[in-house]
N, C-alpha and C positions, 0 to 999 in steps of 0.2 A: 370517504366517510370515516369519522373518528368518534369513538366514545370519549366525550370530553369530561374533564375533571369538574366536579360540582363545587361551587363556592359556598362557604359556610357562613352562618349567621355572624354578623360583625363586619363582613366585607362590604365596603361602601356601595358597590354596584347593586347590592340587594336593596338598598335604601333610596335608589335613584329612579325616578319615573322614566321608563324606557321611551325612546324616540320612535315615532312611526316609521315604517318602511315605505320609502317613496319611490324607489327604483328596484326592479327585480333584475339582478345581474348574477354573475357567477359566485360572487361573495355571499349573496343571500341564498342561492341554491345550495352552496356548501354549508351554510349555517343550518338550513332546514335538514339536510342530510345528516349532519352531526346531531341535531336535536332528536331526530327520529331514532338514530342508532343509540343514542344515550338513553332514550326512554324505553327502547324495546328490550327490556330486561324484567325478570320477575320482580314484583314488589314495587315497580315504578308506574304510577298512574299518570304522571306528567312531569315535564321539565320546561321551564320558561327560559328564554334566552339569557336574562340576567343571571340565572343560576349557573351558567357556563361562562359568565364574564362578558356577555355581549348585551349592551343596553339598547336593544331593539324590541319592538312589540311583536313577538312571535313565541309560540309554544308548541310542543308536541305532546301527544297523549297516547296512553296504552290502557284502555278500559274495556274489560270484558272481551278481550281478544281482538279489539279493533285498535290499530295503531295509525296515527295520522298527525296532522299539524294544522295550524291556522296562523295567518298573518294579520296584524292589525285588528285583533278581536275587540269587539265592543259588546258589553253585556246589555242585552235587550230586555230580558225578563228574568226576574227572580220571583218565585211564587211559592205559596204554602206558608205554613207557620214555621219560622226558624227553629231548628232543633240543635241541641248540643250533641255532637258526635265526636268520637275519637279521631284525631287528625295528627298526621306526622308530616315531615318534610325532609327531602334529601339535604337541604341546607341546615337542618337541625337534626342530624342523624341520631337515631336510637331513642328519641324522646317523642312521646305522644301526649297530647293534651286535649281536653274537651273544648271544642270550638263550635260556635253558633254558625250554622249554615242553613240556607233555604233548601228544601227538599227538591226543588225543580229550578233549572236554569237554562237559559237560551243565550247563545253568543253568536254574533255575525261578524264575518271577516272575509278574507280572500285566500285563494291558493296562489301558487307560483305563476299561474297563467293569468292572474287577475280576475278569475271567476269567483263569484260570491259563494261563500260556504256558510252554512248554518249548522252549528253544533248544539244539540239540545238533549236533555235527559234528566233523569231522576237518580237519587241515590249517589253512588260513587261518581257517576258522570257529572251530576250537578255539583258535587263537592269539588271535583277536579277543576271544572270550569271556573268556579269562584276562586279557588286557591291560586290557579295559574294567572288569572286576570289580576288578582291582588299583587302577585309578583311584578307584573308589568307596570303597576302603579307605585312600586317601591315599598310594598307592604309585605312583611313576613307574617305568617299566621299567628305567631306568638304575640305580635303587636295588637291583635284584635281580642285577646283574652280578657276576661274580667280582671279587675285589679289584683285580687288575691291569687288567682290562677297565673297571671302574668308574673307576679313576684316569685312564685314558686318555679315557674318555667325559667326565668332568668337566673335563679340560683342554680338550678340543675344544669343549665347551659354553661355557666361559669365553672362548675365542678366537672364538666365533661372532659374527656381526654383529647378531644379535637379542638376545643376552644383556645 
């Protein structure tokens, strides 16, 4: 297990739709172990595989003391009235922007043994599920902002010391 380096906004892997995981082998087990270890830190709600440079459909999470992972997640349900909430991203460090998210989300995928997993929740869990699934589709949250907010976000990104 290794804490992996996070890729930053502008890295092409963050713009690429991740491939499904078709075979569970030692490489995938190692990926999951690295994702979980990389996420299991204060202030990290989730890490998608593309954020550590691997274009596969997997993410780990750390929400309300529960740490886990899911492979090949598919969003099954988004419900409630979308709300603008403050959102940040490890791939856009130090910057937070108002992002529209549904207050409830449900995602279905599998674990390393091929068993079905359903992750569901409100609040931070719903936000994390939407955010990480977006990463797997090649979308970084700043790409979903309103035109004016996105313009401001891109300016702040260009002015950041990490870009």
